[in-house]
C-alpha positions as CSV (number, residue, x, y, z in Angstrom):
1,X,6.5,8.8,13.8
2,X,2.5,10.3,14.5
3,X,3.6,13.4,13.3
4,X,4.7,12.6,10.2
5,X,1.5,10.8,9.5
6,X,-0.6,13.4,10.5
7,X,1.9,15.7,8.0
8,X,1.0,12.9,5.4
9,X,-3.2,13.0,6.0
10,X,-2.7,16.6,5.9
11,X,-1.2,17.0,2.8
12,X,-3.9,14.1,1.4
13,X,-6.9,16.3,2.2
14,X,-4.9,19.1,0.5
15,X,-4.2,17.3,-2.3
16,X,-7.8,16.7,-2.6
17,X,-9.3,19.6,-2.2
18,X,-6.8,21.2,-5.1
19,X,-8.0,18.5,-7.5
20,X,-11.7,19.3,-6.6
21,X,-11.2,22.6,-7.1
22,X,-9.5,21.7,-10.4
23,X,-12.4,19.5,-11.6
24,X,-14.8,22.3,-10.5
25,X,-13.4,25.0,-12.2
26,X,-12.6,22.9,-15.5
27,X,-16.4,22.1,-15.6
28,X,-17.2,25.4,-15.3
29,X,-14.5,26.7,-18.1
30,X,-16.0,24.3,-20.5
31,X,-19.9,25.5,-19.6
32,X,-18.6,29.3,-20.3
33,X,-16.6,27.5,-23.5
34,X,-19.8,25.5,-24.8
35,X,-22.2,28.7,-24.0
36,X,-24.9,26.4,-21.4
37,X,-27.4,27.8,-22.3
38,X,-26.8,28.4,-26.2
39,X,-26.3,24.6,-26.5
40,X,-29.5,23.4,-24.9
41,X,-31.0,26.4,-26.9
42,X,-30.1,24.7,-30.1
43,X,-30.7,20.5,-29.1
44,X,-33.8,21.2,-27.8
45,X,-35.4,21.7,-31.2
46,X,-33.3,18.9,-32.4
47,X,-35.4,16.8,-30.0
48,X,-38.3,18.1,-30.7
49,X,-38.4,17.3,-34.5
50,X,-37.4,13.9,-33.7
51,X,-40.0,13.1,-31.8
52,X,-42.0,14.6,-33.9
53,X,-40.7,12.6,-37.3
54,X,-41.0,9.2,-35.4
55,X,-44.8,10.3,-34.6
56,X,-45.4,10.8,-38.3
57,X,-43.5,8.3,-39.5
58,X,-45.8,5.6,-37.0
59,X,-42.5,4.8,-35.3
60,X,-41.8,4.7,-31.4
61,X,-39.7,6.6,-29.5
62,X,-38.4,3.2,-27.6
63,X,-38.0,1.4,-30.1
64,X,-35.3,3.9,-31.6
65,X,-33.3,4.6,-29.0
66,X,-29.8,3.5,-30.7
67,X,-31.1,6.2,-33.2
68,X,-31.7,8.5,-30.8
69,X,-28.4,8.6,-29.0
70,X,-26.5,9.0,-32.1
71,X,-28.6,11.8,-33.1
72,X,-28.6,13.7,-29.8
73,X,-24.8,12.6,-29.8
74,X,-23.8,13.9,-32.8
75,X,-26.2,17.2,-33.4
76,X,-24.7,18.1,-30.1
77,X,-20.5,17.7,-31.4
78,X,-21.4,19.2,-34.1
79,X,-23.1,22.3,-32.5
80,X,-20.3,22.4,-29.6
81,X,-17.9,22.3,-32.1
82,X,-19.4,25.5,-33.5
83,X,-19.6,27.1,-30.5
84,X,-16.0,25.8,-29.6
85,X,-14.6,27.8,-32.6
86,X,-16.0,30.7,-32.0
87,X,-14.8,31.3,-28.7
88,X,-11.5,30.8,-30.6
89,X,-12.1,32.8,-33.1
90,X,-13.0,36.1,-31.1
91,X,-10.7,36.0,-28.0
92,X,-10.0,39.8,-28.8
93,X,-14.0,40.4,-29.2
94,X,-14.0,38.7,-25.6
95,X,-11.8,40.3,-23.8
96,X,-13.0,43.9,-24.1
97,X,-17.0,42.7,-22.9
98,X,-17.7,41.9,-19.2
99,X,-20.3,39.5,-20.1
100,X,-17.3,37.1,-21.9
101,X,-14.4,37.8,-19.5
102,X,-14.5,34.4,-18.3
103,X,-13.8,32.3,-21.2
104,X,-11.2,30.1,-21.1
105,X,-9.3,31.6,-24.0
106,X,-9.7,34.9,-22.3
107,X,-8.7,33.5,-19.0
108,X,-6.0,31.4,-20.1
109,X,-7.3,28.2,-18.6
110,X,-7.3,26.8,-22.1
111,X,-4.6,27.4,-24.8
112,X,-5.6,28.4,-28.1
113,X,-4.1,25.6,-29.4
114,X,-6.1,23.2,-27.9
115,X,-9.0,25.2,-27.9
116,X,-9.0,25.3,-32.0
117,X,-8.1,22.2,-32.4
118,X,-11.0,20.9,-29.6
119,X,-13.7,23.0,-32.0
120,X,-12.2,20.7,-35.2
121,X,-11.8,17.5,-34.3
122,X,-15.8,17.4,-32.2
123,X,-17.1,18.7,-35.4
124,X,-15.6,16.3,-37.3
125,X,-16.5,13.4,-34.5
126,X,-20.3,15.0,-34.7
127,X,-20.6,15.1,-38.7
128,X,-19.1,11.2,-38.4
129,X,-21.7,10.3,-36.1
130,X,-24.5,12.0,-38.0
131,X,-23.5,10.3,-40.9
132,X,-24.6,7.0,-39.3
133,X,-28.1,8.5,-39.0
134,X,-28.9,9.9,-42.5
135,X,-26.7,11.7,-45.2
136,X,-29.8,14.1,-45.1
137,X,-29.2,14.6,-41.5
138,X,-25.7,15.4,-41.7
139,X,-25.8,17.5,-44.5
140,X,-28.0,19.8,-42.6
141,X,-25.7,19.3,-39.8
142,X,-22.6,20.8,-41.8
143,X,-24.8,23.6,-43.0
144,X,-25.8,24.8,-39.8
145,X,-22.1,24.7,-38.8
146,X,-20.9,26.5,-41.9
147,X,-23.5,29.2,-41.6
148,X,-22.5,29.7,-37.9
149,X,-18.9,28.9,-38.5
150,X,-17.8,30.1,-41.6
151,X,-20.8,33.5,-42.3
152,X,-21.7,34.6,-39.3
153,X,-18.3,34.0,-37.2
154,X,-15.7,34.4,-39.8
155,X,-17.3,37.2,-42.3
156,X,-20.1,39.1,-40.8
157,X,-20.6,39.3,-36.9
158,X,-17.4,42.2,-37.1
159,X,-18.8,43.4,-40.7
160,X,-22.5,44.1,-40.8
161,X,-25.7,44.3,-38.5
162,X,-27.3,41.8,-40.6
163,X,-24.9,39.3,-38.7
164,X,-27.8,38.5,-36.3
165,X,-29.7,37.5,-39.2
166,X,-27.3,35.4,-40.8
167,X,-26.7,33.3,-37.8
168,X,-30.3,33.1,-37.0
169,X,-29.7,30.7,-40.1
170,X,-27.9,28.6,-38.5
171,X,-29.7,28.0,-35.4
172,X,-32.9,27.3,-37.9
173,X,-31.1,24.0,-39.2
174,X,-31.9,22.6,-36.0
175,X,-34.9,21.3,-36.6
176,X,-34.4,19.9,-39.9
177,X,-31.1,17.9,-38.5
178,X,-33.8,16.3,-36.2
179,X,-36.9,15.5,-38.7
180,X,-34.2,14.3,-41.4
181,X,-33.1,11.5,-39.3
182,X,-36.1,9.5,-39.5
183,X,-37.7,11.0,-43.0
184,X,-37.4,13.5,-45.4
185,X,-37.3,16.9,-44.4
186,X,-40.0,17.7,-47.2
187,X,-42.4,17.9,-44.8
188,X,-44.7,21.2,-43.4
189,X,-43.7,20.8,-39.7
190,X,-39.9,20.6,-39.8
191,X,-40.5,23.7,-42.3
192,X,-42.6,25.6,-40.5
193,X,-40.2,24.9,-37.2
194,X,-37.2,26.2,-39.6
195,X,-39.2,29.4,-40.0
196,X,-40.1,29.8,-36.5
197,X,-36.7,29.4,-35.4
198,X,-35.2,31.8,-38.0
199,X,-37.3,34.3,-36.7
200,X,-37.0,33.8,-33.3
201,X,-33.5,33.9,-32.9
202,X,-33.5,37.7,-33.9
203,X,-35.4,39.2,-31.3
204,X,-33.5,36.8,-29.1
205,X,-29.9,37.8,-30.1
206,X,-31.2,41.2,-30.4
207,X,-32.2,40.7,-26.7
208,X,-28.7,40.1,-26.1
209,X,-27.2,43.0,-27.9
210,X,-29.9,45.7,-25.8
211,X,-28.4,44.3,-22.5
212,X,-25.1,44.5,-23.2
213,X,-24.8,47.5,-25.7
214,X,-21.9,49.0,-23.3
215,X,-20.0,45.9,-24.3
216,X,-20.5,45.4,-28.1
217,X,-19.9,49.1,-28.4
218,X,-16.9,48.8,-26.2
219,X,-15.6,45.8,-28.5
220,X,-16.6,47.7,-31.4
221,X,-18.8,45.1,-32.5
222,X,-21.8,46.2,-35.2
223,X,-25.0,45.0,-33.2
224,X,-27.7,47.0,-34.6
225,X,-28.7,49.0,-31.5
226,X,-24.5,50.0,-31.8
227,X,-25.1,51.4,-35.2
228,X,-28.6,52.5,-35.4
229,X,-29.5,52.7,-31.7
230,X,-31.4,51.6,-29.5
231,X,-34.7,52.7,-31.1
232,X,-34.1,51.3,-34.3
233,X,-33.5,47.6,-32.1
234,X,-36.6,47.8,-30.3
235,X,-38.6,48.7,-33.6
236,X,-36.9,45.2,-35.2
237,X,-37.5,43.5,-32.3
238,X,-41.2,44.3,-32.1
239,X,-41.8,43.7,-35.9
240,X,-39.7,40.3,-35.7
241,X,-42.1,39.0,-32.9
242,X,-45.0,40.0,-34.6
243,X,-44.0,37.8,-37.7
244,X,-44.3,35.3,-35.5
245,X,-47.8,35.6,-34.4
246,X,-49.2,33.9,-37.7
247,X,-46.6,30.7,-38.4
248,X,-47.8,27.9,-36.1
249,X,-51.2,28.6,-37.9
250,X,-49.9,26.8,-40.9
251,X,-49.9,24.1,-38.5
252,X,-53.4,23.7,-37.5
253,X,-54.4,21.4,-39.6
254,X,-52.5,18.7,-38.0
255,X,-51.6,20.1,-33.9
256,X,-55.5,21.3,-34.0
257,X,-56.2,24.1,-32.2
258,X,-54.7,23.7,-29.0
259,X,-51.2,24.3,-30.6
260,X,-51.9,27.4,-32.3
261,X,-54.0,28.8,-28.9
262,X,-50.7,28.5,-26.7
263,X,-48.4,30.0,-29.4
264,X,-51.1,32.7,-29.9
265,X,-51.2,33.3,-26.1
266,X,-46.9,33.0,-26.0
267,X,-46.6,35.4,-29.1
268,X,-49.0,38.3,-27.8
269,X,-47.3,38.5,-24.0
270,X,-43.9,38.5,-26.1
271,X,-45.3,41.5,-28.6
272,X,-46.9,43.5,-25.0
273,X,-43.1,42.6,-23.6
274,X,-41.6,44.6,-26.7
275,X,-43.8,47.7,-26.6
276,X,-43.0,48.5,-23.0
277,X,-39.6,48.8,-23.9
278,X,-40.3,51.7,-25.9
279,X,-41.4,53.2,-22.4
280,X,-38.6,51.9,-20.3
281,X,-36.1,53.3,-18.4
282,X,-34.2,50.4,-17.2
283,X,-33.1,49.1,-20.8
284,X,-31.2,46.5,-19.5
285,X,-33.8,44.9,-17.0
286,X,-36.2,45.5,-19.8
287,X,-33.8,43.4,-22.8
288,X,-33.4,40.9,-20.2
289,X,-36.9,40.3,-19.5
290,X,-36.9,39.8,-23.3
291,X,-34.3,37.3,-23.0
292,X,-36.1,34.8,-20.4
293,X,-39.3,35.4,-22.5
294,X,-37.9,34.7,-25.5
295,X,-36.4,31.5,-24.1
296,X,-39.8,30.2,-22.4
297,X,-41.1,30.7,-25.5
298,X,-39.2,28.5,-27.4
299,X,-39.3,25.9,-24.3
300,X,-43.4,25.8,-24.1
301,X,-43.8,25.9,-27.7
302,X,-41.7,22.6,-28.1
303,X,-43.2,20.9,-24.9
304,X,-46.9,21.9,-26.1
305,X,-46.0,20.3,-29.6
306,X,-44.6,17.0,-27.9
307,X,-47.6,16.7,-25.0
308,X,-49.9,17.1,-28.1
309,X,-48.4,13.8,-29.8
310,X,-47.9,11.9,-26.7
């Protein structure tokens, strides 16, 4: 009797352990499917623009919790839907690249059919939720999704080096989404944020392309460093970073000198880092530094604008 009870307890422990492992693996797979850092980098500008729009509309954040939740849930779902469909469509490319071989579409942890339907359903639910905010915000959400899925994923990524520029248009819609939830986005702040996000994403993506040069080359993806060479990619990287320098000055009359000072320091630091790329022997390490710096640039710029409106 005691042996039977001991055996039963052992089986229960094994079952519990397997369940924990399964749940943990599911969370890891979900992270890879949703491209965690990409998702966060796209949702952050939505929140920033939403916050700023409330401020300039003279509204209090704590009086619009339901609108805030709808905005964040809806935009996150739409962005997630686009990323999921991207993973579904690019499984053949992902299987050839080291950095993407852990995605559940490649490992087979998720079936291709379930991934496709998850992307479609997530997108539809997200757009419906955004329609519960404003029509304008829902339109911007759809446009961002359409550019990323149709123009970037389905059309340009496998054909043109300009895929980076086209993909950047998609992410640039995020501040328009957050702003339009509260008031129309025909204001200088969301327009400038759109411009910053568009320019910012190009060196950000080039950093990924240079870091994973061998991956993209093996997969046959026509990223700029693969087609035109690393030197061209480095020059383009520097050029777009320099283009960021004057843009925040357009907001001087709204946010004052602090934002301009912070953004200028951040951009000059990035320019210095970009110049170092022409003399580095370890391109992969330098590209990784660029990637991290780009994320810090976006984060600190957003935090600064939020702090200035507290």
